[in-house]
N, C-alpha and C positions, 0 to 999 in steps of 0.2 A: 658538376650538376648538384643542384640544391634540392633536397627533398623536404617538402613541407609536411609537417605533421598533420595528420587528419584527425578531426574531432568527430567522434561518433555520438549521435544522439541516442539516448536510451529509449528503446521501444517499450511499450507496455509489457511485452513478454519478458524483457530483461528485468524490468522493475518487479514483476511478479516473482521471477526466479530469485531475485535478491531478497525480497521479503520472505520467501519460503526458506532460503538458506538461514536467514536470521532467526526465523521461528524454530527451525530444526536445531540450531546451535543452542538456543535458549532452552528448548525442551530437553535436550540431552543433559545440559548443566543442571536443570531443576530436577530431572529424574535421578541423576547421580547423587545430588544433595539429599533427596528424599530416601534413597536406598541406604545411604550411609548414616543418615541422621539417627535412627533408633539405636545404633550400635554404641553411641557414646553417652546415652542417658545415665547419669549417675554411675558411670563406670560399668554398666551392665553390657558386656560385649556380645551377649547372645540374645538380645531382645529384639531381633530383626522383625519378628512377626507380632510384636506386642506393642499396642498403643497405650501409653500411660493414662490412667484415670485419676480423678481426685483421690480416691481411696488408696491407690497404689503409691501415690506420692505423699501420703499422710496429710492430705489437705482436708480440713473439716468443712462444714457447711458454709462458713463465711470465707470470702475470698481475700479479705484484707487484714486478718489479725496479725500476721507475722510477715516480716520481710527478710530476705537474705540476699546479699550482693552476689552470692554464688549461684543464685537461681534467677536466670534472666527473665523467666516468665513472670515471677513475682515482682522483680525489680522494675519491669516495664510499667507496672501499675502503681508504683510507689507514690507518685504525685497525685494520681487519681484518688487513691485511698486517703490522702491527706485532705481532700476536699470535703466540704459539708454538703451532702446531697440536698437537692431542692425539697423543701417540705411539701407534703401532700396538698396543703391548702393553697400553695402557690402554683400547683400544676394545673394547667387548663386543658392539656391534651389527655384524653382518656383512651384506654385500649390501644396504646401505641404498639406498633409492630416494628421491631428492630431486627434486621437481618444482616448477619456478617458472613463474609466469604474469606476463607484462608487461601493463601497463595500456593503456587507450585502443585505438588502432589501430597500436600499435608492433609491428614484426615480431619474431618469436621469436629472430632471430639478430642483432639490432641491437646491436652491441657498445658503442654510446654509453650504453646504459642499464645501471645497476648490477645489475639482476636477471640480465642475461646474463653480465656479468663475474663476478658472485658464483658462478654455476654453474661457470664456468671455474676460479675459485679452489678450489672444492671438489674438482673433478676433479684439479687439480694437487696439492692437499694430501693427498688420500686416494684415490689411484688404485686401490688394491686393495680398498677398502672401500665406496666411494660410486659410484653411478651418478646423475649430476646432469644434468638436461635442462630446457630452457625451451620453453614453448609460448605462442602468442598466446592471449589470453583468450577468443577466439571459437572456439578449436580444442580445446575440452574433450573431445570424443569421441576425438580422436587421442591426447590425453594418457591417457585411460582405457585405450584399447587398448594403449598402450605399457606402462603399469604392469602390466596383466594379462600381457602378453608376458614382461616381466621376472620376474614372480612364477612363471611356468611353468618352473621350473628343469629339469624332466625333458623338456620339449618335447613332451608328449603332447597339448597343446591343451585339457586339462582341469585346472582347479586343484583339487588335493586339499585336504583339511582342513588337513593339515600345511603345505602351501605357503601357504595363507591365513594361518594363525596365526603363521607365521615371518616375516611381512611386517614390514619396518621402513621405513615410509613417512613422509616429511615433505613438506609442501606449503606454499609461500609465494607471495605475490603482492602487487602494488600496484594500487590503484584498481579498475577492473573485474577485473583479475587477482586481486585479493584475494577478490572475490566468487566468481570461478571456482574459487579454491582450496577454498572451502567446498563448492561444488557438486560438485567432484571427490571430496572426502571423503564426501559424502552418497551419491554413486553407488557408491563402494567399500563403503559400509555396507550398501547393498541386496544386495551380494554376500557379506556377512559377512566383509569384509576390514577389519582394524583399521588405524587411522592413528595414528602416534605423536604428531604435532605439526602444527598448522596455524598459520601466521603471516600475519596480515592487516595490510597497511600502507595506511592511508587508504582503507579499503574503501568502494567506491561501488556502490550497489545496481544490479543489472541486472534488468529485468522477467523474471519467471519464475524468478528465483533468490532464495534465502533466505540472506543472509549474516549475519543477526543471531543466529541460533540454531545452535549447533554440534551436529552429530549425535552420538549416543551411541557410535559406533565410534571417535571421536577421544579419545585419552587426555589430551592437553594442547593448549591453544589460547591464543594471545595476540593482542591487538589494539592497534596503534599508530595514532594518528590526530591530526589537527589540525583546527581549527574555523574557519579563516579562508579567504577567497577565494571565488570563484564555485563551485568544486567542493571539497568537503571530505568527510572520511571519517566513517564511522559511529562514534559515540562509545561505543557499548557493544555487546558481544556477551555472550551467556549460553549456558548448557548446556541442551540438551534433557533430559539426565539428569545432574544434578550428582553423583550417586554414581559415574558412570562417566567423566565429563569434568571435568578441572581447568582452570578459567579462570585462567591465570597473572595476567592483569590487562588492564585497558583503560587504556593509557598515553597521556596527553595531551602531545604535543610542541608546543613553541612556538618561534617564530623572530623575534620582534620585535627582539631584541638579538643576533642571531646571523647571520652571513653564510654562506650555502650557495651553492656554485657550481652554477648550473643551465644552463650553456651547452650542454647537450645538447638544449635547447629554444630555439626562436626568440624574438626580442625580444618579440613580441606576446604569446606564451604566457606568458613569464616575468612580464609585467606584469599580464595579466588573471587569471592563476591561479597566481601564484608559490608560495604556501604548499603547494599540492598537489604541486608539483615539488620544493620544498625537502625535504619529508619523504622523498621517493623518493631524493634525492641526499645525505641526511644521513649523514655517516660514523658518527655515534653509533648510528643505527638499524641499520646493517649490522654494526657491531661487536656489538650486542646479539643480532642474529639469528645471528651466528656463534657466540656464547656459548651460545645456546639449542640450536643444532644439535649443537655439540660435547658438550653435556650429555646430549643424547639418544644420541649415538654411544657415549659412555662410561658412560651410565646413572648419572650422578652428579647430585647436587643442585646447582643453579646459583644464583649470586648475582645473576642478571640483574635480578630484581625490585627489589633494593635499589639498583642502580645506575641504573635508569631513572627517569624523572620519576614523580611521585606518580600512582597510578592514579585515574581518575575513578570515582565511585561511581554 
């Protein structure tokens, strides 16, 4: 008697259960990383409840004066700090609002992470032009309230059509923070507020969030990702309305032959999930993000697409 193998079609319930299991595994991994992470900062094994600040790390008001290959947070901005910022006379966008989101369970003010340092770089480089602020990825509502507050230039509590249309908003994030960047853009779209640019770095899906389809209120969007390790980013984003949103590209970053300092994460995290942290700390990534943002501020065409890795199709 011959038994034929039976093929079972996945039901919606099975698909949902699979997605839930994936989310739970990722959550446990990210939670473990976040709990372990403070213990290794500069050899301070008892710093579990302390988040480092610029003062505690001996960092002065400028974010770029010194570099150390032993400090991954500073090393990640090495190429950014070698750039010449756009001069004020060449900047056409005024009162730009730049919102960053950190990944996992990282705190919004954890200076070890380049998302936080990059916002400080923007504030230092463009003090009269840019408001740059970083939020935890689970604090999207606070980020939305802050953006609306900043857009309300006359302080009357109501956004006029002009205040909305004059918005110059850029949003970036890593991991869950990249997913939250798209969610914030979508929330602004429901209020008829345009977004100039979204930047996703190794975007990891969060339940209830849609990070693969960019809403039509976003003018430009870019996705940088890697495909290795336990947690890896979404390889492709697309536009809900291609006539209104330009996808700059889906850029595949690789690290097989490239050393990236990830000492802002503990030993276990660096070995279990190294590529996901390498892309976060990659100086090339932050240099390209700086180029994109400067192009938005000066409203010029950027050569970023040519200098990045080949986009995935």
